BAMARMI-217301 format. One line per 4 residues: their letters; for each residue y, z, x of N, C-alpha, C. Coordinates in pm, whole numbers. Each point is the difference from the previous one (the first is absolute). Layout:
% BAMARMI-217301
a) Y/Z/X/Y/Z/X/Y/Z/X  ...
//
This chain:
% BAMARMI-217301
mnle) 4670/-12046/13838/-5/32/-148/-95/-91/-69  5/-127/30/-87/-90/-60/-145/20/32  -23/49/130/-138/31/54/-58/108/-81  83/105/-19/-45/122/-77/-46/-41/-143
kweg) 84/-92/-58/-44/-47/-137/-132/-69/12  -18/-85/95/-126/-79/16/-118/95/15  14/102/93/-101/96/21/-36/79/-125  104/27/-78/-32/71/-128/-71/-81/-94
kkcd) 27/-124/-5/-68/-88/-96/-142/-22/50  -23/-4/131/-130/-12/60/-91/124/-42  60/114/3/-78/122/-41/-31/-3/-150  93/-58/-76/-25/-7/-140/-108/-93/-36
fetp) -23/-100/83/-106/-111/-20/-137/61/40  -2/80/110/-135/52/43/-51/118/-79  90/67/-58/-52/124/-81/-86/-35/-110  18/-98/-88/-92/-28/-109/-137/-52/52
rrkd) 10/-81/115/-135/-44/51/-75/110/48  59/103/66/-80/112/47/-54/78/-121  76/13/-99/-47/65/-127/-124/-71/-56  10/-132/0/-114/-85/-56/-125/16/90
ndsl) 15/11/126/-114/20/85/-61/141/-23  80/94/-16/-47/144/-18/-71/1/-143  50/-78/-88/-64/1/-141/-136/-69/8  -4/-113/73/-128/-67/22/-106/84/62
ravt) 47/74/108/-97/83/70/-52/112/-87  91/50/-84/-41/115/-91/-99/-57/-111  33/-119/-52/-93/-59/-100/-136/-25/59  -2/-58/127/-127/-30/63/-75/127/26
lllg) 73/110/43/-65/123/26/-63/59/-126  83/-4/-106/-54/47/-132/-120/-81/-48  10/-134/9/-119/-83/-40/-127/30/83  21/14/135/-116/33/73/-58/130/-33
laiy) 84/98/-29/-45/135/-38/-69/-6/-137  50/-86/-86/-67/-16/-134/-134/-64/9  -12/-102/81/-130/-72/27/-98/103/63  52/85/91/-89/94/71/-62/102/-106
ivek) 95/46/-90/-46/99/-91/-96/-57/-100  23/-125/-53/-93/-72/-91/-127/-21/64  -6/-43/136/-126/-17/68/-80/125/-1  72/117/32/-73/123/12/-54/51/-135
viav) 80/-25/-110/-38/44/-135/-130/-86/-39  -1/-123/26/-113/-88/-24/-125/44/72  30/30/135/-115/32/86/-74/127/-38  76/89/-56/-62/136/-36/-51/14/-141
npel) 19/-98/-81/-37/-15/-139/-101/-100/-20  -129/37/-17/-110/-94/-12/18/-100/-118  65/49/-111/17/-84/-120/97/-116/38  92/17/93/96/-103/35/-36/-84/119
tpvk) -103/49/78/-39/-73/117/-51/-143/-32  56/-107/73/-46/-138/-39/-154/-12/29  -56/-88/-84/-149/-25/8/-42/-35/143  74/-90/61/-45/-44/140/3/115/92
aqlr) 94/93/-12/14/120/88/-122/97/-26  -42/11/-128/-108/87/-25/-127/-58/54  -21/-125/-12/-119/-65/51/-13/7/154  122/-24/58/2/3/147/-19/146/53
sfvn) 51/93/-64/-23/143/34/-148/29/-5  -71/-40/-109/-139/31/-12/-79/-70/108  29/-124/28/-75/-75/101/8/69/140  125/39/34/24/67/123/-79/119/15
aeag) 1/83/-104/-70/131/1/-153/-24/7  -47/-104/-64/-145/-34/-8/-42/-54/133  84/-75/74/-37/-60/125/-37/100/105  67/121/-11/-19/100/91/-138/65/1
efhp) -75/-34/-112/-141/59/-7/-102/-105/44  42/-116/41/-100/-99/42/-12/-10/155  -127/39/50/-14/-1/147/-133/-77/31  5/-129/-1/-119/-82/23/-49/8/142
vsdp) -128/-32/18/-70/-10/131/-8/-150/38  40/-33/113/-6/-138/44/-144/-55/14  -21/-126/-41/-124/-61/14/18/-143/49  -60/-36/110/26/-130/60/-49/-114/-80
digf) -80/22/-99/-69/-117/-81/78/-13/-133  29/115/-64/62/-3/-135/138/54/-3  59/23/107/140/46/15/9/148/1  -35/61/-117/-1/155/7/-91/38/-120
rgpp) -38/126/5/-86/71/-103/71/134/-27  -48/65/-105/48/133/-22/-63/97/99  48/119/11/-63/103/86/-139/31/-56  -104/19/89/-132/34/-45/-3/146/-38
hlrv) -99/34/-93/-35/134/-44/136/70/-48  78/-67/-69/131/51/-48/-25/88/-128  71/109/-2/2/78/-126/135/83/-6  97/-79/-60/137/52/9/66/-22/-141
wtft) 80/107/-42/65/-12/-121/137/-67/19  32/-89/-96/132/-72/-2/79/33/-125  123/36/25/90/37/-119/124/-83/-2  25/-59/-105/128/-78/-27/50/29/-142
ddyq) 116/-62/-27/53/20/-142/-91/-71/-102  -83/-92/43/-86/-73/-99/-135/63/-20  -54/68/100/-139/46/-2/-29/98/109  -111/72/-8/-53/82/106/-159/-33/-10
ylte) -50/-28/119/-151/-28/-1/-58/22/146  -127/7/1/-71/27/120/-47/-133/61  53/-28/124/-50/-128/67/-122/32/82  -101/-83/-20/-121/22/72/-52/-134/63
sdeh) -66/8/106/-49/-120/63/-141/23/61  -66/-107/34/-134/7/58/14/-6/153  -120/-22/68/2/1/149/78/-117/55  24/-103/-75/78/-121/47/147/6/-43
gfpn) 35/87/-86/139/7/-49/24/-65/-135  -111/-42/-65/9/-56/-139/-13/101/-109  53/-19/-117/-1/98/-105/-134/24/-69  -99/56/76/-120/30/-52/-40/146/49
rmpl) -86/69/-81/-59/128/43/-130/-16/77  -10/84/103/-128/-4/79/-104/87/-77  -133/-42/18/-51/-109/86/14/-133/-69  17/-112/73/-4/-128/-54/-137/-41/-31
pqta) -28/-81/-104/-134/-40/-39/-64/-105/107  -123/-6/7/-66/-84/92/29/-153/-47  -16/-9/-122/40/-140/-61/91/23/-115  81/-105/-27/96/6/-112/-6/-123/-87
eiev) -23/15/-127/-7/-121/-86/133/-61/-16  107/72/19/133/-59/-22/91/48/121  70/-103/57/104/30/98/136/-46/-57  107/73/17/120/-33/-61/110/5/124
fgds) 67/-114/19/100/-18/103/136/-23/-60  108/51/72/127/-22/-40/99/87/67  121/15/-44/106/71/62/4/144/-52  117/66/10/6/143/-40/-21/20/-143
llag) 4/-107/-89/-36/14/-138/-134/69/-24  -87/-22/104/-136/50/-9/-14/138/64  102/44/68/-4/131/85/3/115/-90  24/-13/-132/10/124/-81/133/68/15
vgva) 107/-74/43/133/62/14/47/54/-132  24/133/1/49/68/-124/-104/52/-96  -122/-57/15/-105/40/-96/-119/64/64  -16/-21/135/-111/56/70/-128/-84/-21
idre) -101/19/79/-121/-76/-7/-62/4/-144  -7/108/-60/-76/20/-127/59/-81/-116  120/-33/0/63/-78/-104/43/-143/40  -36/-38/125/22/-141/52/-101/-97/-67
fstl) 38/-123/-32/-76/-85/-88/-141/-35/52  -17/-3/137/-130/-34/50/-102/112/-24  48/125/7/-76/117/-24/-43/0/-151  101/-34/-91/-34/-11/-139/-104/-101/-31
vgra) 7/-108/69/-97/-111/-15/-136/48/31  -12/76/117/-127/48/49/-65/98/-97  85/75/-66/-57/100/-103/-44/-65/-124  60/-113/-29/-29/-66/-129/-124/-91/11
lpik) -44/-21/121/-120/-89/21/-116/80/64  -120/-36/-32/-117/67/55/-40/-60/149  96/27/92/-18/-47/136/-1/112/90  -59/-28/120/-18/106/102/125/16/90
givn) 74/-106/12/107/14/93/117/-106/-21  122/51/14/112/-95/6/93/57/103  39/-94/88/83/40/117/136/-72/-9  101/83/17/143/-47/-11/60/-17/139
fgng) 38/-128/29/58/-30/121/151/-22/-10  67/75/-97/143/-11/-14/77/44/127  99/-85/39/74/25/122/139/-47/-18  102/79/34/136/-34/-22/42/-137/49
gaap) 58/-83/-95/50/-132/44/-105/-100/25  -127/29/-37/-103/-98/33/-8/-121/-86  55/-111/42/-13/-130/-68/-137/-59/34  -36/-113/-65/-139/-53/24/-40/-20/147
nrql) 84/-32/92/-36/-19/138/-49/130/56  69/116/-26/-49/130/49/-122/39/-72  -2/-27/-131/-131/24/-76/-124/-68/65  22/-124/41/-107/-81/66/-52/77/121
mtfr) 98/36/85/-33/67/123/-65/138/-24  41/69/-107/-61/123/-39/-147/-23/-47  -26/-106/-74/-129/-24/-47/-91/-33/113  44/-70/102/-75/-44/107/-43/127/87
kfga) 102/96/27/-21/107/81/-73/120/-68  27/20/-126/-48/114/-63/-88/-23/-129  22/-100/-70/-56/-18/-129/-140/-72/-6  -25/-99/92/-124/-74/-10/-128/82/9
sfrp) 7/115/77/-114/80/29/-55/67/-120  81/17/-109/-39/72/-121/-80/-93/-96  -12/-125/31/-79/-101/-72/44/16/-153  115/-29/-39/51/14/-140/-60/-114/-86
rlvv) 6/22/-129/-39/-112/-94/126/-55/-67  109/69/11/131/-40/-53/112/37/100  71/-104/37/119/21/85/122/-31/-75  99/99/-5/116/-23/-85/128/2/94
sciy) 74/-105/-2/127/-9/76/119/14/-104  73/108/14/115/20/-86/133/-51/73  74/-71/-81/126/-55/53/116/53/-83  95/59/76/126/53/-51/105/-99/51
laad) 28/-101/-77/80/-110/33/142/40/52  59/105/-56/129/45/37/12/33/148  -107/37/59/-3/35/147/-86/-84/91  -106/-64/-62/-100/-65/78/41/-138/57
ldgq) 96/-61/-67/41/-129/55/58/16/128  99/91/13/62/31/135/-89/69/91  -87/82/-61/-106/78/84/-89/-102/69  -37/-106/-71/-85/-110/63/75/-69/120
lvfd) 131/-24/-18/77/-66/104/17/86/118  24/131/-32/28/91/110/-124/20/95  -112/26/-67/-121/20/82/-45/-125/83  20/-116/-66/-25/-135/69/79/-5/121
swlr) 138/42/-16/90/-8/116/-41/99/107  -50/119/-38/-41/96/94/-118/-49/83  -89/-66/-73/-118/-55/79/40/-115/94  97/-80/-46/42/-107/88/72/54/129
dgak) 63/116/-18/71/60/114/-93/81/96  -134/-9/-32/-103/65/87/-46/134/-52  35/42/-127/-34/118/-48/31/121/92  121/-7/47/40/102/98/98/106/-64
gnyn) -9/117/47/92/104/-47/-41/60/-133  93/83/-55/-26/77/-123/25/-95/-120  -106/-33/-74/18/-102/-106/86/58/-113  -7/125/-31/86/55/-108/158/-9/37
eyrl) 20/24/121/141/-18/49/36/-146/1  -85/-82/30/22/-147/15/30/-57/-143  -87/44/-98/24/-54/-138/122/46/-62  39/130/26/128/49/-60/114/-78/61
alnd) 0/-24/132/113/-69/61/10/-140/-48  -113/-70/-16/-7/-143/-40/41/-17/-144  -38/104/-81/27/-9/-146/158/3/-19  71/81/88/141/5/-8/59/-140/35
rlqp) -63/-64/97/59/-129/48/-36/-109/-102  -107/22/-87/-35/-109/-89/93/-3/-128  79/106/-15/93/11/-115/87/-124/3  17/-74/-110/87/-116/-7/150/45/20
ksfw) 67/-84/70/147/22/17/74/-48/-106  59/82/-90/74/-49/-121/103/107/-32  74/-24/-99/93/102/-47/-77/119/-46  -107/-11/-66/-78/117/-52/-47/86/112
tfws) -38/-63/108/-45/78/122/114/87/49  111/-64/8/132/73/43/33/115/-98  -2/-41/-128/29/105/-103/-101/111/3  -129/-20/26/-91/109/15/35/97/110
kvqr) 53/-57/105/41/82/114/120/88/-39  89/-63/-83/121/69/-43/-35/116/-82  -108/-15/-89/-50/99/-83/-59/115/82  -53/-26/116/-54/108/84/99/107/36
ishi) 133/-49/13/101/98/41/93/38/-101  -10/-66/-127/91/37/-105/-72/17/-126  -2/113/-65/-57/27/-132/89/-69/-108  128/-17/18/88/-70/-89/-48/-144/-18
agkl) -24/-59/111/-48/-145/2/-132/-9/-82  -85/96/24/-132/-4/-70/14/23/-149  102/93/-37/19/25/-137/60/-119/-72  93/-71/68/61/-121/-56/-112/-106/-16
tdlv) -94/-8/92/-110/-93/-16/-80/27/-121  -39/134/-20/-83/32/-115/73/-40/-132  132/29/-1/77/-30/-123/9/-155/-30  23/-79/107/10/-141/-15/-132/-61/-49
lrwr) -116/47/64/-134/-42/-38/-32/34/-149  40/116/-40/-22/49/-135/78/-93/-101  121/-37/43/89/-83/-82/-60/-138/-12  -76/-51/107/-62/-126/0/-134/5/-73
gipl) -42/112/-46/-130/16/-68/-115/19/92  25/61/122/-119/25/98/6/146/24  -67/84/-80/-12/138/20/-91/29/117  46/105/85/-81/35/110/-71/131/-30
risf) 27/56/-114/-63/133/-45/-69/-31/-133  -138/8/2/-78/-25/-114/-50/126/-58  27/19/-129/-40/113/-78/-116/-22/-87  -75/110/-29/-117/1/-77/0/108/-101
psgp) -73/-17/-119/-7/104/-95/-54/135/63  -85/-15/91/-53/121/65/-8/-17/152  39/104/60/-10/-8/156/137/-32/59  22/14/130/129/-32/65/37/-144/8
dvll) 129/-22/27/46/-142/20/-54/-56/130  -11/-133/2/-46/-70/120/113/-80/59  29/9/126/101/-70/74/-41/-125/58  72/-109/-17/-30/-127/60/81/-34/110
dids) -48/-67/102/74/-43/115/55/-148/-16  130/-9/-15/61/-125/-12/-32/-99/97  -17/38/135/-38/-91/107/-137/-52/-16  -88/86/-52/-133/-58/-27/-4/-88/-113
lrar) 76/21/-103/16/-96/-110/49/-138/46  100/4/86/57/-124/45/-114/-73/89  -64/70/78/-100/-58/96/-112/-65/-85  -46/65/-112/-108/-62/-82/53/-116/-80
aigl) 130/3/-21/56/-109/-91/27/-125/76  -15/4/140/31/-121/73/-97/-117/-25  -126/42/-37/-102/-104/-16/-89/-15/123  -104/-82/-12/-97/-17/113/-42/-140/7
drqd) 19/-67/110/-42/-139/13/-147/-2/26  -68/-98/-50/-148/-7/22/-36/-28/143  97/-43/82/-28/-27/149/64/112/73  39/115/-56/45/114/73/-95/48/103
srml) 40/3/129/-91/36/106/-66/135/-10  64/97/-69/-51/129/-21/-118/-5/-98  18/-76/-107/-104/-12/-101/-114/-74/58  21/-112/69/-103/-81/63/-86/91/92
smid) 65/75/81/-65/93/96/-85/107/-80  59/50/-107/-68/101/-75/-130/-68/-66  9/-116/-51/-116/-66/-54/-110/-27/107  44/-40/115/-100/-17/114/-69/127/30
slke) 66/113/12/-60/132/21/-99/33/-108  37/-35/-130/-94/35/-107/-119/-92/0  14/-121/40/-112/-93/13/-96/54/98  47/49/125/-88/44/99/-70/130/-48
mral) 78/87/-68/-58/119/-54/-99/-28/-98  17/-93/-83/-93/-39/-109/-139/-52/75  22/-85/93/-115/-54/68/-85/110/73  69/95/57/-74/107/65/-73/90/-107
sqsg) 71/20/-105/-67/78/-116/-123/-60/-50  15/-135/-27/-112/-78/-66/-115/-14/103  35/-13/130/-109/-4/99/-92/122/5  60/112/-44/-74/125/-10/-62/28/-140
ganf) 17/-102/-94/-58/19/-121/88/64/-113  133/12/44/94/70/-94/77/-100/-75  40/42/-123/110/-72/-82/133/40/56  94/-95/-29/139/30/53/96/-22/-113
lvvl) 84/114/-18/105/-9/-107/136/36/55  104/-75/-48/139/21/45/63/59/-131  61/115/24/72/72/-108/150/-2/38  77/-56/-103/153/-3/16/59/122/-69
ipsk) 70/78/71/64/123/-52/157/-12/10  65/22/-118/146/-20/4/85/117/55  123/-32/20/95/104/34/64/42/-137  69/116/6/71/46/-127/111/-94/-31
eeiy) 66/-67/100/104/-97/-25/-52/-116/-79  -120/-50/32/-62/-113/-77/-32/40/-143  -51/115/-16/-39/53/-134/124/23/-91  84/87/52/115/44/-86/126/-75/19
gapf) 3/-96/106/122/-84/15/-19/-132/-69  -124/-40/-31/-25/-135/-58/74/-22/-139  8/95/-89/65/-15/-126/148/-49/15  71/45/93/142/-46/12/17/-90/123
mpev) -98/-22/90/8/-95/105/-139/-67/14  -33/-91/-85/-137/-57/-4/-42/-69/125  95/-48/77/-33/-71/125/-68/84/104  -3/137/-25/-65/81/100/-154/-19/4
mnqa) -55/-60/-103/-137/-28/-10/-41/-138/56  90/-70/52/-32/-142/54/-97/9/116  23/90/98/-87/4/121/-143/38/-45  -16/97/-84/-140/40/-41/-69/-116/-72
rvle) 68/-70/-72/-62/-116/-74/-42/-106/96  88/-36/99/-43/-98/102/-113/40/77  -3/125/40/-115/54/94/-124/-6/-86  -2/43/-118/-126/7/-88/-47/-143/-26
qcle) 86/-95/-19/-41/-139/-31/-58/-60/137  53/30/109/-49/-57/131/-134/63/31  -18/127/-26/-127/76/25/-107/-70/-84  26/-21/-123/-100/-54/-97/-36/-143/47
qegf) 99/-75/40/-22/-141/48/-95/0/130  9/109/72/-85/16/118/-142/53/-33  -23/27/-124/-137/42/-44/-15/153/9  107/81/11/-15/142/4/-20/61/-137
tvls) -74/101/-6/-9/77/-122/112/105/2  88/-14/-99/127/75/3/10/90/-123  33/130/26/31/89/-111/145/46/10  82/-45/-85/137/40/-1/14/117/-100
vydv) 53/110/35/18/113/-94/148/5/-40  79/-105/20/138/6/-41/16/13/-160  -83/-78/-73/17/5/-143/-53/129/-62  -113/50/54/-51/121/-56/93/119/25
irrr) 64/5/119/98/102/25/117/-13/-85  48/-127/-21/121/-11/-84/-26/33/-143  -130/-23/-42/-34/32/-141/-24/150/-22  -64/65/88/-34/141/-19/113/97/42
akdr) 92/-52/89/103/88/53/132/-27/-61  9/-39/-131/126/-22/-65/75/124/-30  -75/105/-42/68/122/-50/-23/118/104  -74/-33/105/-23/92/109/-12/-62/129
saff) 78/48/97/4/-72/129/-134/8/78  -32/-113/62/-117/-6/82/32/32/152  133/22/23/43/26/133/82/126/15  17/45/112/81/124/27/155/-37/-23
phdi) 79/101/-12/151/-36/-28/66/-63/124  -29/49/116/70/-57/117/-97/-74/90  -122/52/13/-99/-57/97/-49/-133/-68  -46/-93/90/-50/-131/-41/-139/1/-50
hlna) -74/105/25/-140/4/-32/-36/29/-148  -116/-45/-37/-58/44/-133/-17/144/-17  35/60/-109/-29/137/-32/-143/12/-51  -39/119/-49/-137/20/-44/-37/-89/-122
fgnq) 96/-26/-87/-23/-90/-114/-14/-143/48  81/-41/93/-11/-137/53/-130/-26/70  -51/105/73/-127/-11/74/-114/-9/-107  13/76/-108/-106/-10/-102/-6/-137/-70
ivad) 117/-60/-19/6/-141/-55/-75/-96/87  31/11/131/-72/-102/92/-138/33/13  -47/122/-3/-141/40/3/-67/-57/-124  58/15/-122/-67/-52/-126/-18/-148/9
alvn) 109/-71/55/-8/-143/5/-109/-41/95  -19/64/121/-99/-31/86/-145/23/-58  -17/120/-62/-125/24/-61/-39/-99/-109  109/-42/-75/-27/-93/-105/-41/-137/61
wiek) 63/-38/101/-42/-123/71/-141/1/56  -36/114/52/-133/16/59/-107/-3/-107  27/66/-119/-85/-4/-106/-25/-143/-53  110/-74/-6/-15/-140/-59/-63/-93/100
sgvl) 33/15/126/-52/-92/103/-147/20/36  -49/126/-18/-133/23/32/-30/9/147  101/16/86/-27/-5/143/-75/136/50  28/103/-84/-61/132/40/-56/57/-138
ptkk) -96/86/13/-55/64/-118/99/107/-62  3/8/-120/100/104/-67/-84/107/-80  62/96/-43/-68/105/-74/-67/-58/-130  70/-103/-58/-59/-52/-114/-132/-77/35
dlak) -8/-65/121/-118/-65/37/-115/101/22  34/116/58/-101/105/21/-51/51/-138  95/13/-89/-49/47/-136/-93/-79/-66  25/-132/17/-94/-97/-61/-138/6/63
keps) -11/31/132/-130/6/67/-68/133/-23  61/102/-43/-66/129/-23/-98/-12/-111  -118/51/14/-104/-8/-106/35/88/-108  -39/-38/-123/26/78/-119/-97/112/-4
lfel) 23/100/-89/-86/113/-13/-138/-43/-46  -11/-115/-86/-124/-46/-52/-79/-59/123  73/-69/91/-73/-61/117/-48/109/91  62/116/5/-37/106/91/-114/83/-57
tptl) -28/-9/-131/-108/76/-66/-130/-61/17  -100/73/64/-132/-67/34/-64/-41/-135  -74/-107/4/-78/-45/-115/-130/81/-15  -21/43/-125/-119/77/-20/-122/-87/-37
thl) -111/7/60/-116/-79/-38/-114/90/-46  -71/-46/-89/-122/70/-56/-120/-22/90  -61/107/36/-121/-9/80/-122/-11/-91
//
């Protein structure tokens, strides 16, 4: 009889626990279902999609259009004789290339007064050859030829190799090296590493793999990975950053909003030591490029081109400009002629974006700003004749009229 009472009490004790477990499972199931529904709602609604997810989606779609040709000396080049239309949410344009895979139309000139070197900012991404800034410079000056050696991810070390292999034969009078600091610091390191490893294998695959390994191990790196799998995490990040006064969506009176990458903002805000091995290697490459240019009678100019994070992120995160300031100061101390277009872009692009909404490259307006700055520098420096110079040399109507003499 006592045993039966004990067993009954035991049953009464286990029944609430079983009910609690069932309730916990039900709550967990409902919470998981709610999270799944919210994730799907955010994913299918562009207005709700986190900024980071939008940028990542655009980059992944754009990467599928890039098919470089391996080159044992400069890593890779674009496909030669290319003529392909590219369509994205930001733009549609015709990609063209010359016989070597650079963004020029054939035939190439026998000689070129100007040669321009740099990464994909020179490739006419989103704007095509006709509205890319080197083309605009060529039209604004009375010169016979300008050759664009823009190549994806080409930091100064790859620019140097490109000049040796393809550029010197054009006998230029002005050689321009364009530096996009947001990518070229790590680009310099990666190409140096590839050369040390014997320049073996596919450089494009090598650089993408090494870039992933170069990412600093921190909470933000972990959180970026979380955002790759969770739109809710990305949306919470957007809200927290906005609350802290760091907007990732920049609006303008005219034109679409521009999205900023928080990881790029953090990377620029770290600062740059004057003894940073990447910068020292970059300066060494530029010194050699300058020496080769001057040995052929050409002037050498370094142009510093900003990222949209540096332009539109500086008002609320001023430290993003630290790296650019350090590099410019070091270049000037080494005797380089430097043209920074940071200030002119910031000034002219207040009410209208100089960049695409998602893509990192300059839009047509941004390319025009850079072209105007270059032409203005050329006119002031006198390194090449300008249309104003030719106008001064043209004889007047009075000078062309024969003098009448009396016989």
